[in-house]
N, CA, C and O atoms as a CHARMM CRD file, in Angstrom:
* protein
*
  232
    1    1 MET  N    -30.70900  61.63800  16.88300 PROA 1      0.00000
    2    1 MET  CA   -30.87200  59.90300  16.80500 PROA 1      0.00000
    3    1 MET  C    -29.56300  60.14400  16.19000 PROA 1      0.00000
    4    1 MET  O    -29.51300  61.32100  15.83400 PROA 1      0.00000
    5    2 ALA  N    -28.76700  59.67700  15.99000 PROA 2      0.00000
    6    2 ALA  CA   -26.73200  59.21200  15.32300 PROA 2      0.00000
    7    2 ALA  C    -28.00500  59.18000  13.69800 PROA 2      0.00000
    8    2 ALA  O    -28.36500  59.92900  12.79000 PROA 2      0.00000
    9    3 THR  N    -28.21400  57.97900  14.13600 PROA 3      0.00000
   10    3 THR  CA   -28.90800  57.64300  12.42900 PROA 3      0.00000
   11    3 THR  C    -29.48800  57.41100  11.73200 PROA 3      0.00000
   12    3 THR  O    -29.95900  56.32900  12.08300 PROA 3      0.00000
   13    4 ASP  N    -29.99600  57.73700  10.58200 PROA 4      0.00000
   14    4 ASP  CA   -31.94300  56.72600  10.66100 PROA 4      0.00000
   15    4 ASP  C    -31.93100  56.00000   9.40600 PROA 4      0.00000
   16    4 ASP  O    -32.96700  55.78400   8.77600 PROA 4      0.00000
   17    5 ARG  N    -30.61300  55.56300   8.97100 PROA 5      0.00000
   18    5 ARG  CA   -30.68800  54.82600   8.15600 PROA 5      0.00000
   19    5 ARG  C    -30.88100  53.15400   8.23300 PROA 5      0.00000
   20    5 ARG  O    -30.44100  52.27900   7.48700 PROA 5      0.00000
   21    6 PHE  N    -32.16600  53.02500  10.08000 PROA 6      0.00000
   22    6 PHE  CA   -31.83800  51.40000   9.67400 PROA 6      0.00000
   23    6 PHE  C    -33.82700  51.91500   9.98600 PROA 6      0.00000
   24    6 PHE  O    -34.60700  51.06300  10.41400 PROA 6      0.00000
   25    7 ILE  N    -34.14800  52.91100   9.77200 PROA 7      0.00000
   26    7 ILE  CA   -35.63400  53.24800  10.17500 PROA 7      0.00000
   27    7 ILE  C    -36.83800  53.53900   8.91000 PROA 7      0.00000
   28    7 ILE  O    -36.65400  54.71200   8.58600 PROA 7      0.00000
   29    8 VAL  N    -37.65800  53.12700   8.30600 PROA 8      0.00000
   30    8 VAL  CA   -39.10100  54.44200   7.50800 PROA 8      0.00000
   31    8 VAL  C    -39.88400  53.88800   8.60400 PROA 8      0.00000
   32    8 VAL  O    -40.27600  53.13800   9.49800 PROA 8      0.00000
   33    9 GLU  N    -39.71600  55.66000   7.15900 PROA 9      0.00000
   34    9 GLU  CA   -41.00100  56.18000   7.61600 PROA 9      0.00000
   35    9 GLU  C    -42.36000  55.76100   6.76400 PROA 9      0.00000
   36    9 GLU  O    -42.57600  55.95300   5.56700 PROA 9      0.00000
   37   10 VAL  N    -43.20300  55.13500   7.74600 PROA 10     0.00000
   38   10 VAL  CA   -44.91800  54.04100   7.06500 PROA 10     0.00000
   39   10 VAL  C    -45.88600  55.32400   6.82500 PROA 10     0.00000
   40   10 VAL  O    -46.33900  55.79100   5.78000 PROA 10     0.00000
   41   11 GLU  N    -46.03200  55.71600   8.16700 PROA 11     0.00000
   42   11 GLU  CA   -47.18500  56.86000   7.92000 PROA 11     0.00000
   43   11 GLU  C    -46.28200  58.53300   8.39300 PROA 11     0.00000
   44   11 GLU  O    -45.38600  58.98700   9.10500 PROA 11     0.00000
   45   12 LYS  N    -47.44700  58.95600   7.26400 PROA 12     0.00000
   46   12 LYS  CA   -47.07900  61.04100   7.89100 PROA 12     0.00000
   47   12 LYS  C    -47.72500  61.24900   8.90000 PROA 12     0.00000
   48   12 LYS  O    -48.65600  60.47700   9.12800 PROA 12     0.00000
   49   13 GLY  N    -47.44300  62.40500   9.88700 PROA 13     0.00000
   50   13 GLY  CA   -47.96600  62.17400  10.91200 PROA 13     0.00000
   51   13 GLY  C    -49.27800  63.83200  10.29000 PROA 13     0.00000
   52   13 GLY  O    -49.35700  64.78100   9.50900 PROA 13     0.00000
   53   14 LYS  N    -49.80800  63.29100  11.10100 PROA 14     0.00000
   54   14 LYS  CA   -51.00400  63.92100  11.13100 PROA 14     0.00000
   55   14 LYS  C    -51.33000  65.27700  12.07200 PROA 14     0.00000
   56   14 LYS  O    -50.83100  65.13300  13.18800 PROA 14     0.00000
   57   15 GLU  N    -52.06300  66.60600  11.90700 PROA 15     0.00000
   58   15 GLU  CA   -52.56000  67.39900  12.26300 PROA 15     0.00000
   59   15 GLU  C    -52.95900  67.06900  12.97600 PROA 15     0.00000
   60   15 GLU  O    -52.76600  65.87400  13.20200 PROA 15     0.00000
   61   16 GLY  N    -53.89500  67.90400  13.97300 PROA 16     0.00000
   62   16 GLY  CA   -55.10500  67.74700  14.18600 PROA 16     0.00000
   63   16 GLY  C    -55.71500  68.42900  14.17700 PROA 16     0.00000
   64   16 GLY  O    -55.19500  69.25800  13.43000 PROA 16     0.00000
   65   17 VAL  N    -57.02600  68.97800  14.64700 PROA 17     0.00000
   66   17 VAL  CA   -58.20500  69.13700  13.88000 PROA 17     0.00000
   67   17 VAL  C    -58.82100  70.45200  14.43900 PROA 17     0.00000
   68   17 VAL  O    -58.22700  70.52500  15.51400 PROA 17     0.00000
   69   18 ASP  N    -59.25200  71.02100  14.41000 PROA 18     0.00000
   70   18 ASP  CA   -60.41700  72.55900  14.85000 PROA 18     0.00000
   71   18 ASP  C    -59.82100  72.37800  16.68100 PROA 18     0.00000
   72   18 ASP  O    -60.57200  72.33400  17.65600 PROA 18     0.00000
   73   19 GLY  N    -58.11400  72.29400  16.70900 PROA 19     0.00000
   74   19 GLY  CA   -57.71700  72.24900  18.22100 PROA 19     0.00000
   75   19 GLY  C    -58.46900  71.24500  19.35200 PROA 19     0.00000
   76   19 GLY  O    -58.70600  71.65000  20.49000 PROA 19     0.00000
   77   20 GLY  N    -58.75300  70.12200  18.97500 PROA 20     0.00000
   78   20 GLY  CA   -60.32600  69.40700  19.83300 PROA 20     0.00000
   79   20 GLY  C    -59.13000  68.71300  19.72300 PROA 20     0.00000
   80   20 GLY  O    -58.38300  68.98100  20.66400 PROA 20     0.00000
   81   21 SER  N    -58.74300  68.05100  19.05900 PROA 21     0.00000
   82   21 SER  CA   -58.31500  66.09100  18.99100 PROA 21     0.00000
   83   21 SER  C    -56.14600  66.58000  18.52500 PROA 21     0.00000
   84   21 SER  O    -55.82500  66.92600  17.38800 PROA 21     0.00000
   85   22 PRO  N    -55.15000  66.46300  19.63800 PROA 22     0.00000
   86   22 PRO  CA   -54.13100  67.54400  19.53700 PROA 22     0.00000
   87   22 PRO  C    -53.27600  65.85100  18.22800 PROA 22     0.00000
   88   22 PRO  O    -53.56100  64.67200  18.01500 PROA 22     0.00000
   89   23 SER  N    -52.08100  66.97700  17.69900 PROA 23     0.00000
   90   23 SER  CA   -51.28300  65.72400  16.37600 PROA 23     0.00000
   91   23 SER  C    -51.37500  64.06700  16.33100 PROA 23     0.00000
   92   23 SER  O    -51.88900  63.28600  17.13100 PROA 23     0.00000
   93   24 VAL  N    -51.09000  63.97400  15.82000 PROA 24     0.00000
   94   24 VAL  CA   -50.02200  62.77500  15.43200 PROA 24     0.00000
   95   24 VAL  C    -48.42500  62.65700  15.16200 PROA 24     0.00000
   96   24 VAL  O    -47.87500  63.36200  14.31600 PROA 24     0.00000
   97   25 GLY  N    -47.69000  61.65600  15.99200 PROA 25     0.00000
   98   25 GLY  CA   -46.43800  62.18500  14.66600 PROA 25     0.00000
   99   25 GLY  C    -47.03100  61.48400  13.96600 PROA 25     0.00000
  100   25 GLY  O    -48.21800  61.23100  13.76200 PROA 25     0.00000
  101   26 SER  N    -45.32000  60.91200  13.28400 PROA 26     0.00000
  102   26 SER  CA   -44.92400  59.61500  11.95300 PROA 26     0.00000
  103   26 SER  C    -44.82600  58.94800  12.36000 PROA 26     0.00000
  104   26 SER  O    -44.23300  58.96300  13.43900 PROA 26     0.00000
  105   27 VAL  N    -45.31900  57.84400  11.83700 PROA 27     0.00000
  106   27 VAL  CA   -44.87400  56.64600  12.92900 PROA 27     0.00000
  107   27 VAL  C    -43.52200  56.01500  12.09400 PROA 27     0.00000
  108   27 VAL  O    -43.32900  56.41600  10.94700 PROA 27     0.00000
  109   28 TYR  N    -42.33500  54.73900  12.86900 PROA 28     0.00000
  110   28 TYR  CA   -41.59900  54.90800  12.08600 PROA 28     0.00000
  111   28 TYR  C    -41.27700  53.78000  12.29900 PROA 28     0.00000
  112   28 TYR  O    -41.94700  53.50900  13.29600 PROA 28     0.00000
  113   29 ARG  N    -40.33800  52.35400  11.89400 PROA 29     0.00000
  114   29 ARG  CA   -40.29200  51.30600  11.68800 PROA 29     0.00000
  115   29 ARG  C    -39.03800  50.51100  11.19400 PROA 29     0.00000
  116   29 ARG  O    -38.53000  51.05900  10.21600 PROA 29     0.00000
  117   30 SER  N    -38.60200  49.73500  11.46900 PROA 30     0.00000
  118   30 SER  CA   -37.19000  49.02400  10.97800 PROA 30     0.00000
  119   30 SER  C    -37.62700  48.53800   9.74400 PROA 30     0.00000
  120   30 SER  O    -38.62300  48.08700   9.17800 PROA 30     0.00000
  121   31 ILE  N    -35.86000  48.96700   9.48300 PROA 31     0.00000
  122   31 ILE  CA   -36.51800  48.96400   7.62200 PROA 31     0.00000
  123   31 ILE  C    -36.65500  47.32800   7.07600 PROA 31     0.00000
  124   31 ILE  O    -36.81800  47.21800   5.86000 PROA 31     0.00000
  125   32 TYR  N    -36.61100  46.29600   7.72400 PROA 32     0.00000
  126   32 TYR  CA   -37.07100  44.65600   8.43200 PROA 32     0.00000
  127   32 TYR  C    -38.39300  44.27500   8.76400 PROA 32     0.00000
  128   32 TYR  O    -38.86200  43.14000   8.85200 PROA 32     0.00000
  129   33 ALA  N    -39.09600  45.71300   8.99100 PROA 33     0.00000
  130   33 ALA  CA   -40.94700  45.48600   8.96500 PROA 33     0.00000
  131   33 ALA  C    -40.87800  46.59900   8.00900 PROA 33     0.00000
  132   33 ALA  O    -41.39300  47.55500   8.58900 PROA 33     0.00000
  133   34 LYS  N    -40.51900  46.93800   6.89000 PROA 34     0.00000
  134   34 LYS  CA   -41.10900  48.20300   6.22100 PROA 34     0.00000
  135   34 LYS  C    -42.53200  47.44600   5.91600 PROA 34     0.00000
  136   34 LYS  O    -43.57100  48.08700   6.07300 PROA 34     0.00000
  137   35 ASP  N    -42.57900  46.05300   5.47000 PROA 35     0.00000
  138   35 ASP  CA   -43.47300  46.30800   4.86600 PROA 35     0.00000
  139   35 ASP  C    -44.26600  45.55700   5.33400 PROA 35     0.00000
  140   35 ASP  O    -44.67900  44.79500   4.46100 PROA 35     0.00000
  141   36 GLY  N    -44.96000  45.27100   6.86100 PROA 36     0.00000
  142   36 GLY  CA   -45.46000  44.28500   7.79400 PROA 36     0.00000
  143   36 GLY  C    -44.75600  44.22000   8.86000 PROA 36     0.00000
  144   36 GLY  O    -43.82200  44.98900   8.63100 PROA 36     0.00000
  145   37 PHE  N    -44.61400  43.78700   9.88000 PROA 37     0.00000
  146   37 PHE  CA   -44.09300  42.66700  10.22300 PROA 37     0.00000
  147   37 PHE  C    -44.03000  40.89900   9.24100 PROA 37     0.00000
  148   37 PHE  O    -44.75800  40.58600   8.30000 PROA 37     0.00000
  149   38 PRO  N    -43.02700  40.12600   9.82200 PROA 38     0.00000
  150   38 PRO  CA   -42.67700  39.15000   9.35400 PROA 38     0.00000
  151   38 PRO  C    -43.86200  37.93800  10.47700 PROA 38     0.00000
  152   38 PRO  O    -44.42700  38.50400  11.41300 PROA 38     0.00000
  153   39 GLU  N    -44.04000  36.93200  10.35600 PROA 39     0.00000
  154   39 GLU  CA   -44.01100  35.74300  10.34900 PROA 39     0.00000
  155   39 GLU  C    -43.69200  35.02100  11.71000 PROA 39     0.00000
  156   39 GLU  O    -42.75900  34.22000  11.76500 PROA 39     0.00000
  157   40 PRO  N    -44.45700  35.30100  12.79100 PROA 40     0.00000
  158   40 PRO  CA   -43.01800  34.89300  13.30100 PROA 40     0.00000
  159   40 PRO  C    -43.09100  33.51300  13.36500 PROA 40     0.00000
  160   40 PRO  O    -44.10500  33.08100  12.81600 PROA 40     0.00000
  161   41 ALA  N    -42.07700  32.33700  14.03800 PROA 41     0.00000
  162   41 ALA  CA   -42.10800  30.86800  13.85900 PROA 41     0.00000
  163   41 ALA  C    -42.83600  30.13600  13.68700 PROA 41     0.00000
  164   41 ALA  O    -43.74500  30.96500  13.72400 PROA 41     0.00000
  165   42 ASP  N    -43.39100  29.15400  13.49500 PROA 42     0.00000
  166   42 ASP  CA   -44.41500  28.38600  14.26500 PROA 42     0.00000
  167   42 ASP  C    -44.02300  27.49400  15.69700 PROA 42     0.00000
  168   42 ASP  O    -44.71000  26.55600  16.10000 PROA 42     0.00000
  169   43 ASP  N    -43.47600  27.71200  15.99200 PROA 43     0.00000
  170   43 ASP  CA   -42.31500  27.39800  17.27300 PROA 43     0.00000
  171   43 ASP  C    -42.60700  27.64600  18.61700 PROA 43     0.00000
  172   43 ASP  O    -42.88600  27.00400  19.63000 PROA 43     0.00000
  173   44 LEU  N    -42.37100  29.34400  18.10300 PROA 44     0.00000
  174   44 LEU  CA   -42.67400  30.79600  18.49900 PROA 44     0.00000
  175   44 LEU  C    -44.18800  31.56400  18.95500 PROA 44     0.00000
  176   44 LEU  O    -44.95300  32.41000  18.49300 PROA 44     0.00000
  177   45 LEU  N    -44.05600  30.55300  20.34500 PROA 45     0.00000
  178   45 LEU  CA   -45.77900  31.36700  20.50300 PROA 45     0.00000
  179   45 LEU  C    -45.56800  32.86400  21.75200 PROA 45     0.00000
  180   45 LEU  O    -46.38900  33.72400  22.07100 PROA 45     0.00000
  181   46 SER  N    -44.76100  32.74800  22.00100 PROA 46     0.00000
  182   46 SER  CA   -44.65600  33.80800  23.27500 PROA 46     0.00000
  183   46 SER  C    -42.98600  33.80600  23.53700 PROA 46     0.00000
  184   46 SER  O    -42.20100  33.15900  22.84300 PROA 46     0.00000
  185   47 CYS  N    -42.63900  34.57700  24.56600 PROA 47     0.00000
  186   47 CYS  CA   -41.42400  35.66600  25.18900 PROA 47     0.00000
  187   47 CYS  C    -41.45700  34.53800  26.02800 PROA 47     0.00000
  188   47 CYS  O    -40.50900  34.07800  26.66400 PROA 47     0.00000
  189   48 TRP  N    -41.86000  34.39400  26.01400 PROA 48     0.00000
  190   48 TRP  CA   -41.75000  32.41300  26.82400 PROA 48     0.00000
  191   48 TRP  C    -40.52200  31.79600  25.91300 PROA 48     0.00000
  192   48 TRP  O    -39.38100  32.17900  26.17100 PROA 48     0.00000
  193   49 ASP  N    -40.70700  30.98300  25.00200 PROA 49     0.00000
  194   49 ASP  CA   -40.56200  30.48000  23.49700 PROA 49     0.00000
  195   49 ASP  C    -39.50600  30.81100  23.79400 PROA 49     0.00000
  196   49 ASP  O    -38.86000  30.06400  24.52900 PROA 49     0.00000
  197   50 ILE  N    -38.78800  32.36300  23.22200 PROA 50     0.00000
  198   50 ILE  CA   -37.95500  32.86200  22.37900 PROA 50     0.00000
  199   50 ILE  C    -37.24800  32.42900  23.57900 PROA 50     0.00000
  200   50 ILE  O    -36.72200  31.34400  23.33300 PROA 50     0.00000
  201   51 PHE  N    -36.94000  32.92300  25.12300 PROA 51     0.00000
  202   51 PHE  CA   -35.98900  32.79000  26.14400 PROA 51     0.00000
  203   51 PHE  C    -35.86200  31.40700  26.22900 PROA 51     0.00000
  204   51 PHE  O    -34.80800  30.93700  25.80200 PROA 51     0.00000
  205   52 ARG  N    -36.46700  30.85900  26.55800 PROA 52     0.00000
  206   52 ARG  CA   -36.43400  28.62700  27.17200 PROA 52     0.00000
  207   52 ARG  C    -35.75700  27.83900  25.76600 PROA 52     0.00000
  208   52 ARG  O    -35.24400  26.72200  25.83700 PROA 52     0.00000
  209   53 LEU  N    -35.87500  28.76600  24.29000 PROA 53     0.00000
  210   53 LEU  CA   -35.15400  27.60700  22.91400 PROA 53     0.00000
  211   53 LEU  C    -33.56300  29.19200  22.82600 PROA 53     0.00000
  212   53 LEU  O    -32.89100  28.81500  21.86600 PROA 53     0.00000
  213   54 ASP  N    -33.13500  30.04300  23.17600 PROA 54     0.00000
  214   54 ASP  CA   -32.57000  30.48400  23.37100 PROA 54     0.00000
  215   54 ASP  C    -30.91400  30.58600  24.56300 PROA 54     0.00000
  216   54 ASP  O    -29.77900  31.01700  24.35900 PROA 54     0.00000
  217   55 ILE  N    -31.55800  29.97700  25.70900 PROA 55     0.00000
  218   55 ILE  CA   -31.27600  29.04200  26.83300 PROA 55     0.00000
  219   55 ILE  C    -30.97500  28.15600  27.51900 PROA 55     0.00000
  220   55 ILE  O    -30.55700  28.13000  28.67600 PROA 55     0.00000
  221   56 SER  N    -31.32600  26.87800  26.32700 PROA 56     0.00000
  222   56 SER  CA   -31.25500  25.54600  25.56400 PROA 56     0.00000
  223   56 SER  C    -29.82300  25.64000  24.36800 PROA 56     0.00000
  224   56 SER  O    -29.25000  24.59200  24.07300 PROA 56     0.00000
  225   57 LEU  N    -29.54900  26.43700  24.00700 PROA 57     0.00000
  226   57 LEU  CA   -28.59300  26.53000  23.12400 PROA 57     0.00000
  227   57 LEU  C    -26.84000  26.71300  24.13200 PROA 57     0.00000
  228   57 LEU  O    -25.65900  26.71600  23.78600 PROA 57     0.00000
  229   58 LEU  N    -27.62200  26.85200  25.54900 PROA 58     0.00000
  230   58 LEU  CA   -25.88700  27.40800  26.30300 PROA 58     0.00000
  231   58 LEU  C    -24.93800  25.93300  26.58000 PROA 58     0.00000
  232   58 LEU  O    -23.80300  26.00800  27.05200 PROA 58     0.00000
């Protein structure tokens, strides 16, 4: 990774237990979602709405 200034670690990695379960790596998010993901706009219910509104601006 070239730079990590736009990501934050939100959860530490976990070691596997007794060799039966695999270890889990750390969880990273964008700095804009470090305290949870923002609520979507009321008129955006799906990816199609984002695409449709973007195309209508052309």
